[in-house]
N, C-alpha and C positions, 0 to 999 in steps of 0.2 A: 386348849391343847391336846392334855392330858388325853382326852376322849379321842380325840381324832387319831392318837397313837394307837391306843388299845382298839382299833377298828381292822387294824392291818391284817389278822388273820381272817375277817370275814370279807375283806376285798380280796385277797388272796382267793378265797374260794370262791369269788366272782367267775374266775375264768373258767370254771366247768361249764359254765351256761353261756359262756362269749358273751359273757358282760365286763363291764369296769366301769370305774369311778371319775369322772373329771372336775378337774376344779376350776373355777370360773373366776376370771380376774377382768380388770378395765385397766387401758393402758393412756388413755386421755384421747383428744380427736387431731384430726392432722394441723390444725391452728391454735390448737390449746384453747379452746373456746371452752366455757363453763356453763352454756346454757343450755346443754343437752348432754345426757351421759356419754362417753366414750364406747365403743366396739367394746363386745365381749370377745375373751378370748380365751382358750382353755390350755392346762397341759393334766397329762395323765397323773392322778393321785399317786400312785407307785414311784413317780418321781421325786416327789416332795417329802423332804425329810421333816421340816418344820417352818414353820409360819409366825414370823417375828415385827415387829412393829420397827419403823425406820431407826436407826441410829446412827451416831454421827461415822463419816467414812474416812477415811486417811486416802489422800490422795498419793500417789505414787508419781515419783517424778519421771516425765518425759510418758506418763502414761495418758491414751487420747480416747475421746470417744470411740464406743460406745461404753469403754470402760470409764465406773466410776471412782473407783480406788480399791479400799480392802476394809475390811471390817474383823474384828477378834469375837468369836462367839464360843464362849465356854472354853478359850483357849485354843481355838482352831483358826486361824486365819486362811478367809476365803476373799478372792475378787468378788466386786460387784460388778454386774452388768447391768448397762443401763437400756431395761428391754424397750420401753416407748422411743428412744433414739431408734433401736434397732430396728424395729416397727413403722417408723416413719408418721409416729404420733409424738404429740406434747402434753406432757400432765397437768391440765390446766389447774386440777385442784393438789399436784404438789405429788411425790411420790411419798406414800407411807407406808407401804409396805414392804418387806424384803422375803421373796420365797427361796428357801435354803434347797439349793436339788443338789440330787447326787445321782449320777447317771456317766453312764462310760468312764467309770473310775476317775470321776473330777466330783468334786465338791464346789458350788460354787453358788452364790447370791444373785437372784435377779429382782431389780427395783421394778415395784409396780405401782398404779396408782390407789387400786381399790380391790380387794377381795370381795368376791358375790356372793357364791355357795358352791357346793359339790352336788352334782348331780351325777345318778346313776343311769346307765344307759346299756343298750345292747348295742355289738358293734356292727351290727346290719342298720342303725342309725347314723352310722359315720360313713360320706362318701369321701371317695379318694379326691382330693384337691386338682391333679392335673387338668382335667377336663372342668372346672368351676372358677379356679382362679389362675391367672398369671404369675401371681407373687409368690417367688421360690422359697419364701419363710413360712409359707403355710403349708401342712403336709394334708390335710384332710378338714371336710367342712362338718361338722355335728348338728343334727336335727335335734334339737332338745324336744318336742313335742311330736308325739305321737302322729297326730295328723301330716297326712302327706301333701295338703294345701296352705300355704301361710307358717305361722309358727315362726318361733326362734334359731336363728342362726348362731353357731360359734364355729370362728375359725381355730384349728387348733395348729399351734405352732410348732416348724419345725427345729424345736430346741435340739436335736443333732446336729443340722446343718448350721444353727445361731452359734452352738460351741466352737464348731469348727472355723467360724469366721474369726470368734476370738484368739481361738488357741488352736490351727491350724495340724491336723496330723502331719507329724514329724515323721513316721517310721516308714519305710520304704521296703520293697522287697529286691533282693538281686536277680534280675531276670535271668531265665536258664539259656544257654549258648542257643542259637538258632538249632534248629533241627533238632534238639533233644529235650525229652522231658522226664521228669522222676515219677510218672504216676501212669497205668496201663489201663486205661477202662478201653471197655469194650467199641469197637468201631462202631460209630454214630449212637454212643450213648452220651448222656448231658447231664450236667447237673442243675437240678431246677433249683431256681433261685426266688424268694419273694420278699421285697420290702418297699414299704410306702413313701421314704425319704428318697428324693432327687439326688441329695449327696452321699448318702450310705450306696445307693445304687449303682452311683459312680465308682465310690471306692471299692466294692464288690467286684465290678466289673474288670477296673484294673487289677486286683490283686488274681483276679482268677485268667486274666490275658496273660499276667507276669508268668503263669505259672503254667499257661500253653493247654489248659482247660476247658474244652465247650460247657456254654451255658444257654439256658433258657432264662431270661426276665421274668419278673412276675412284678407287680406293684399290692398284693392285698392277698391274704391265704384264700379268698376263695376263689380269686383268678389261677393260682396255684394249685388250688385243687382241682379245678375244671382243666387245668392243662396237664395234670396226673392222669385222668382219666382219660385224655384225650391220645395223650403217648400209651397210656396200658393199653386201648382198643387196638391201636395201631401195630401194637407189638402182638397183639391176640392174633389179628387178622393175618399176619405175617408168619404165626405159628412159632413167635418168639416170645424167651421170657422176658419180663420187664425190665431187668438188669442189662438187658441190649439197648434200651432206650433210655432209660434214667441210673445214673448212678447212685447218686444220693440228693436228699432235699436239704437246702439251707435256707432259713426262714427266720425273719423277725418276730417278735412277740407281738408289739403293738399295732396294729393293721386296721384299716376299714373294712367293713365287710364280713370277714373272719378272720381272727387274732390267730396268731403262732399256735398259743396253748392248742384252741380248737383244731387247727391244722392237725398238729402233730399228734394229737389224740386220733383224730379220724384215720390216719393214717396208717398207726399203730394197732387199730382196731379192726383193720382190714385184713384179711386173710392172703388177699392178693399182693397187699403193699406192707405188710407188717417188718417185711424182712430188708425194706429200704433203709440204709441210715439217714436217720435226722439230726441235724442240727445246728442248734439254735443259735443266732450271731444278733446279740441285743445289747441295747444302750441300760436295760433296768438289771444291773450290777447289784451284788450284796447276795448274804448264804440266805435269805429268805428266798429271795426269786431264784436261786440257783438250786434249791432244795427244789422249789415247785417245778422246775423243768425236769429235772429229774423223776419226779410224781407221774409226769404226764407219758415218758416213757422215751425220751430224747434221748440218743446216742452221744449227743456231745453237747456243750454250752462253751461259747467263747464270746466275752467282752469286746464292745465295739471302744476305738477303732484301733486294732493293731494290726496290721496284717501279718508280718511274723505269726503273730498266734493263731490267726485265721489260717496262714498255711499250717502251721504244726498239725491243727486240729484235722484238717484235710488228710494230712499223711497220716495220721491216727485210724481215719474212718474208711477211707478209701483202700482199694486194694493196691498193691505195690507193683 
């Protein structure tokens, strides 16, 4: 596990080439059978603080599935989520591993059946799940092999959605009075937003609606990049500056096709786009990730999911 922790700098540098590392694990099978391995699932290594063997879990009074209870790891008490139960699986071989995760300013343990390996992928190998899987818990599908035909597929769980299921977002904005707004965007200008999580998109959309801010929502960095080019071309044809079409870009970091680091870097490297404010809205919290956000030229960073904090950041970067 020490070697795992020491490689964090190398993993951070992967973002400069639109790459990342995925931890693969198994949750069991739908019926709990043991005659075949369960389906592979994945989670971005950046979200993993450590991996520990299963330990005694203290069941809290009134706690219900999928919560298993609490564990004490080096003096920190955290809740344990029955991840097989969340995904509709049964761990036929038992839940033997705890994935200690840290994201969205929460630390929690996910109980899983087994951990397989860590694989290094390009974000272009990860496809949005919206058109491939009806399950709302899956945010994307990763192709582990370079071959276009056949090969192993991994379901990347929407851990933000899972966290919201067990610990719902409670902070809300107070909507402005009808007919009033605190922002002065140019008529026709929008906020261009990108996030691959259904739940995250819903929260972002609600926040922007509450602030009376027009927006265009996309589901990954590549889609956002293409939309930005489309809006830029429209502005050019109309003889208008880009800011008449796009007020700012709000992007997640972990996204299929193109991640938020790459999207931000491409915007800031372009003479036409570099003046656009870019705010990264991500569950990848922690000083290392926030420092890396600044290194790619983002104008702001806000952690998921706090509507008041997102609103405060928008007030900071948008014209009054």
